[in-house]
TIGU-485841 format. One record per residue (C-alpha): residue in three letters; residue number from 1; x, y, z. Coordinates in Angstrom, 2 decimals. Layout:
% residues N
NODE;ALA;NUM;X;Y;Z
...
This chain:
% residues 155
NODE;MET;1;-102.61;-24.56;54.01
NODE;LYS;2;-103.98;-22.99;57.17
NODE;LEU;3;-104.09;-24.84;60.48
NODE;TRP;4;-106.77;-24.13;63.09
NODE;LEU;5;-107.23;-25.16;66.69
NODE;ALA;6;-110.94;-24.87;67.48
NODE;ALA;7;-112.11;-25.38;71.03
NODE;ILE;8;-115.29;-25.08;73.03
NODE;GLY;9;-114.79;-22.48;75.75
NODE;LYS;10;-112.08;-19.99;76.54
NODE;THR;11;-108.59;-20.88;77.75
NODE;LYS;12;-108.90;-20.11;81.46
NODE;THR;13;-105.59;-21.20;82.99
NODE;PRO;14;-102.91;-18.46;82.85
NODE;PHE;15;-99.93;-20.80;82.37
NODE;VAL;16;-101.78;-22.56;79.54
NODE;ALA;17;-102.54;-19.23;77.85
NODE;ASP;18;-98.84;-18.30;78.16
NODE;GLY;19;-97.76;-21.66;76.75
NODE;LEU;20;-100.20;-21.40;73.86
NODE;ALA;21;-98.89;-17.94;73.01
NODE;HIS;22;-95.34;-19.32;73.10
NODE;TYR;23;-96.02;-22.17;70.65
NODE;GLU;24;-98.44;-20.22;68.46
NODE;LYS;25;-95.76;-17.58;67.89
NODE;ARG;26;-93.51;-20.39;66.65
NODE;LEU;27;-96.21;-22.14;64.58
NODE;VAL;28;-96.94;-19.14;62.37
NODE;ARG;29;-93.34;-19.20;61.12
NODE;TYR;30;-94.24;-22.41;59.26
NODE;LEU;31;-97.89;-22.11;58.26
NODE;PRO;32;-100.84;-19.80;58.81
NODE;TYR;33;-102.43;-20.75;62.11
NODE;GLU;34;-105.41;-19.55;64.11
NODE;ARG;35;-106.98;-20.54;67.41
NODE;LEU;36;-110.76;-20.33;67.50
NODE;GLU;37;-112.43;-20.44;70.92
NODE;LEU;38;-116.19;-20.95;70.69
NODE;PRO;39;-118.57;-19.97;73.51
NODE;ASP;40;-119.57;-22.61;76.04
NODE;VAL;41;-123.15;-23.81;75.93
NODE;LYS;42;-124.91;-22.28;78.95
NODE;GLY;43;-127.30;-23.84;81.39
NODE;PRO;44;-127.61;-27.15;83.11
NODE;LEU;45;-128.32;-29.50;80.22
NODE;PRO;46;-128.25;-33.25;79.86
NODE;GLU;47;-124.87;-34.42;78.56
NODE;ALA;48;-126.21;-35.50;75.16
NODE;GLU;49;-127.91;-32.14;74.57
NODE;GLN;50;-124.82;-30.18;75.59
NODE;LYS;51;-122.66;-32.24;73.22
NODE;ARG;52;-125.20;-31.79;70.41
NODE;ARG;53;-125.28;-28.00;70.82
NODE;GLU;54;-121.49;-27.74;71.06
NODE;ALA;55;-121.19;-29.88;67.92
NODE;GLU;56;-123.55;-27.49;66.10
NODE;ARG;57;-121.38;-24.51;67.08
NODE;LEU;58;-118.19;-26.22;66.09
NODE;LEU;59;-119.43;-27.45;62.74
NODE;ALA;60;-120.94;-24.05;61.88
NODE;ALA;61;-117.56;-22.40;62.51
NODE;LEU;62;-115.57;-24.64;60.14
NODE;PRO;63;-114.10;-22.99;57.06
NODE;HIS;64;-115.72;-24.26;53.86
NODE;GLY;65;-114.25;-27.61;52.82
NODE;ALA;66;-112.00;-27.91;55.88
NODE;THR;67;-110.54;-31.22;56.92
NODE;LEU;68;-111.66;-31.85;60.50
NODE;VAL;69;-109.61;-33.74;63.07
NODE;ALA;70;-111.42;-34.39;66.36
NODE;LEU;71;-109.03;-34.58;69.31
NODE;ASP;72;-110.71;-37.34;71.26
NODE;GLY;73;-109.48;-39.70;73.96
NODE;LYS;74;-111.15;-42.62;72.19
NODE;GLY;75;-109.55;-41.76;68.85
NODE;LYS;76;-106.63;-43.28;67.00
NODE;SER;77;-103.23;-43.02;68.63
NODE;LEU;78;-100.41;-41.98;66.30
NODE;ALA;79;-96.71;-41.63;67.00
NODE;THR;80;-95.38;-38.14;66.31
NODE;GLU;81;-93.64;-39.27;63.12
NODE;ALA;82;-96.81;-40.97;61.83
NODE;PHE;83;-98.83;-37.86;62.56
NODE;ALA;84;-96.21;-35.78;60.72
NODE;ALA;85;-96.57;-38.11;57.72
NODE;TRP;86;-100.37;-37.74;57.85
NODE;LEU;87;-100.04;-33.93;57.87
NODE;GLN;88;-97.51;-34.01;55.03
NODE;GLY;89;-99.97;-36.08;53.01
NODE;ARG;90;-102.65;-33.43;53.49
NODE;MET;91;-100.18;-30.71;52.51
NODE;ASN;92;-99.21;-32.65;49.36
NODE;ALA;93;-102.90;-33.07;48.49
NODE;GLY;94;-103.39;-29.29;48.57
NODE;THR;95;-105.70;-29.22;51.59
NODE;ALA;96;-106.66;-25.59;52.28
NODE;HIS;97;-107.72;-25.83;55.94
NODE;ILE;98;-107.23;-28.40;58.68
NODE;VAL;99;-109.19;-27.82;61.87
NODE;PHE;100;-108.11;-29.67;65.00
NODE;ALA;101;-111.06;-29.61;67.40
NODE;VAL;102;-111.22;-29.87;71.19
NODE;GLY;103;-114.68;-30.62;72.53
NODE;GLY;104;-116.36;-29.39;75.68
NODE;ALA;105;-116.46;-30.95;79.13
NODE;TYR;106;-118.15;-34.12;77.85
NODE;GLY;107;-116.13;-34.45;74.65
NODE;HIS;108;-117.41;-34.27;71.08
NODE;GLY;109;-120.94;-34.76;69.88
NODE;GLU;110;-121.65;-37.54;67.41
NODE;ASP;111;-122.03;-35.11;64.51
NODE;VAL;112;-118.45;-33.89;64.98
NODE;LEU;113;-117.10;-37.44;65.16
NODE;ARG;114;-119.02;-38.42;62.01
NODE;ARG;115;-117.77;-35.33;60.13
NODE;ALA;116;-114.14;-35.76;61.22
NODE;GLU;117;-111.68;-37.36;58.83
NODE;LEU;118;-109.70;-38.48;61.85
NODE;ALA;119;-110.42;-38.85;65.56
NODE;LEU;120;-107.02;-38.48;67.20
NODE;SER;121;-106.06;-39.41;70.75
NODE;LEU;122;-103.11;-37.56;72.27
NODE;SER;123;-102.80;-40.11;75.07
NODE;PRO;124;-104.70;-42.85;76.89
NODE;LEU;125;-104.53;-40.53;79.90
NODE;THR;126;-107.29;-37.98;80.56
NODE;PHE;127;-106.24;-34.31;80.46
NODE;PRO;128;-108.11;-31.11;81.28
NODE;HIS;129;-109.35;-29.49;78.07
NODE;ASP;130;-107.15;-26.42;78.60
NODE;LEU;131;-104.08;-28.63;78.86
NODE;VAL;132;-105.05;-30.55;75.69
NODE;ARG;133;-104.76;-27.27;73.80
NODE;LEU;134;-101.22;-26.69;75.06
NODE;ILE;135;-100.06;-30.27;74.53
NODE;PHE;136;-101.46;-30.24;71.02
NODE;ALA;137;-99.89;-26.87;70.14
NODE;GLU;138;-96.49;-28.22;71.22
NODE;GLN;139;-96.97;-31.40;69.19
NODE;LEU;140;-98.05;-29.43;66.14
NODE;TYR;141;-94.92;-27.30;66.43
NODE;ARG;142;-92.80;-30.46;66.83
NODE;ILE;143;-94.39;-31.97;63.71
NODE;LEU;144;-93.71;-28.87;61.64
NODE;THR;145;-90.04;-28.93;62.69
NODE;ILE;146;-89.87;-32.58;61.62
NODE;LEU;147;-91.35;-31.72;58.22
NODE;LYS;148;-88.82;-28.91;57.78
NODE;GLY;149;-85.91;-31.12;58.91
NODE;GLU;150;-85.13;-28.86;61.86
NODE;PRO;151;-83.45;-30.06;65.06
NODE;TYR;152;-86.23;-29.49;67.67
NODE;HIS;153;-87.49;-33.08;67.51
NODE;HIS;154;-85.27;-35.63;69.24
NODE;GLY;155;-87.54;-38.67;68.90
């Protein structure tokens, strides 16, 4: 199985880029992993149009047959252990690709949310999109240590 973190826009904050590099170096010890940063949609556009165009870009970039998880503040909230169990279930089912997607400034377009197997909320708090990438990378690493029975997680 290969894990992907797909996001609209580049990681702009230096400490976030450093943190992502730190966790991504650890993640690839467990499973193939790749971060995919898609170009922002340019121009002043109405919110709905911007979300629609970003959704098009995101969906076009998905590997064939990938399971899509939309990271979305209005999504389902799972405890770390429950999320680990969900991921283990996908691994057991032989899923080839799981793409965890971070939307643009206005969140995900409806097409992404319809296509996603799961809309997942990391918190009821609102985070900058750069920080969501870092928080998620750490949680993904934590989940993989749980699945391997390693001591990082201290629930």
